[in-house]
C-alpha positions as CSV (number, residue, x, y, z in Angstrom):
1,X,127.4,216.9,89.9
2,X,131.2,217.5,90.0
3,X,132.6,219.5,86.9
4,X,136.3,219.5,86.1
5,X,138.1,222.5,84.4
6,X,138.7,220.8,80.8
7,X,140.7,223.8,79.4
8,X,143.8,221.5,79.0
9,X,141.7,219.2,76.6
10,X,140.6,222.1,74.4
11,X,143.7,222.0,72.1
12,X,143.4,218.3,71.4
13,X,140.4,218.8,69.0
14,X,138.0,216.8,71.5
15,X,134.3,217.2,70.3
16,X,132.1,219.4,72.6
17,X,130.3,216.4,73.8
18,X,133.4,214.7,74.8
19,X,134.5,217.8,76.6
20,X,131.4,217.8,78.5
21,X,131.7,214.1,79.5
22,X,135.2,214.6,80.5
23,X,134.1,217.6,82.8
24,X,131.4,215.5,84.4
25,X,133.5,212.6,84.9
26,X,136.3,214.6,86.5
27,X,139.0,214.4,83.9
28,X,140.6,217.7,84.2
29,X,143.7,217.1,82.1
30,X,144.8,214.6,79.7
31,X,147.6,212.2,80.3
32,X,150.8,212.1,78.3
33,X,149.7,209.5,75.8
34,X,146.2,211.3,75.4
35,X,148.1,214.6,74.7
36,X,150.3,212.9,72.2
37,X,147.7,210.6,70.4
38,X,144.6,212.8,70.2
39,X,145.7,215.6,67.8
40,X,147.0,213.3,65.1
41,X,144.1,211.0,65.3
42,X,141.3,213.5,65.5
43,X,142.8,216.6,63.4
44,X,144.9,214.4,60.9
45,X,142.7,211.3,60.7
46,X,146.0,209.2,61.4
47,X,146.2,205.7,62.8
48,X,147.7,205.7,66.3
49,X,149.6,203.0,67.9
50,X,150.3,203.4,71.9
51,X,152.3,201.6,74.4
52,X,152.0,202.6,77.9
53,X,151.5,201.3,81.4
54,X,148.1,200.3,82.8
55,X,146.0,203.3,83.9
56,X,147.9,205.6,81.6
57,X,144.9,206.6,79.7
58,X,145.2,204.4,76.4
59,X,141.5,203.5,76.4
60,X,140.5,207.2,76.0
61,X,143.5,207.8,73.6
62,X,141.5,205.3,71.3
63,X,138.0,205.9,72.4
64,X,137.8,209.6,71.9
65,X,138.9,209.6,68.2
66,X,136.3,206.7,67.6
67,X,133.6,208.9,69.0
68,X,134.8,211.9,67.1
69,X,134.4,210.1,63.9
70,X,131.0,208.7,64.7
71,X,129.9,212.3,65.4
72,X,131.3,213.4,62.0
73,X,129.6,210.5,60.3
74,X,126.3,211.5,61.9
75,X,126.6,215.0,60.5
76,X,127.5,213.7,57.2
77,X,131.0,214.7,56.9
78,X,132.6,211.3,57.3
79,X,131.8,208.2,55.0
80,X,130.2,205.1,56.3
81,X,133.5,203.0,55.5
82,X,135.4,205.2,58.0
83,X,132.9,204.2,60.8
84,X,133.1,200.6,59.9
85,X,136.8,200.5,60.0
86,X,136.5,201.6,63.7
87,X,134.6,198.6,64.5
88,X,137.6,196.4,63.6
89,X,139.3,196.3,67.0
90,X,140.6,193.8,69.5
91,X,138.6,192.0,72.1
92,X,140.3,193.9,74.8
93,X,139.2,197.2,73.3
94,X,135.7,195.9,72.9
95,X,135.4,195.2,76.5
96,X,136.8,198.5,77.3
97,X,134.4,200.2,75.0
98,X,131.6,198.8,77.1
99,X,132.9,200.6,80.2
100,X,133.7,203.7,78.1
101,X,130.1,203.9,76.7
102,X,128.7,203.5,80.3
103,X,130.8,206.3,81.6
104,X,130.0,208.6,78.7
105,X,126.3,208.0,78.7
106,X,126.0,208.0,82.5
107,X,127.7,211.4,82.7
108,X,125.2,213.0,80.3
109,X,127.1,212.5,77.0
110,X,124.9,212.3,74.1
111,X,125.5,211.9,70.4
């Protein structure tokens, strides 16, 4: 399989499993909205709101922090309440999550 260099993602606090999936899927560098949204969402546990054009990377901007929190919860470093708040999302994001999960798991991403 094709692997992209994901060095540009490393300063955004992405979990190793996500970096592997991004590499396998060919996402070599983050988009502008991803670069701006991921550090505060992952490192600072802040809520993020993003407005950008279709195809700009918004879904990954919301999906990657969700995966990070789930991984932290599985390690026992995040409360169950934090994970349950991640489940409250719009119907559009639910539909996009199905695509995101398919891409992650078909690329070898494991939790």
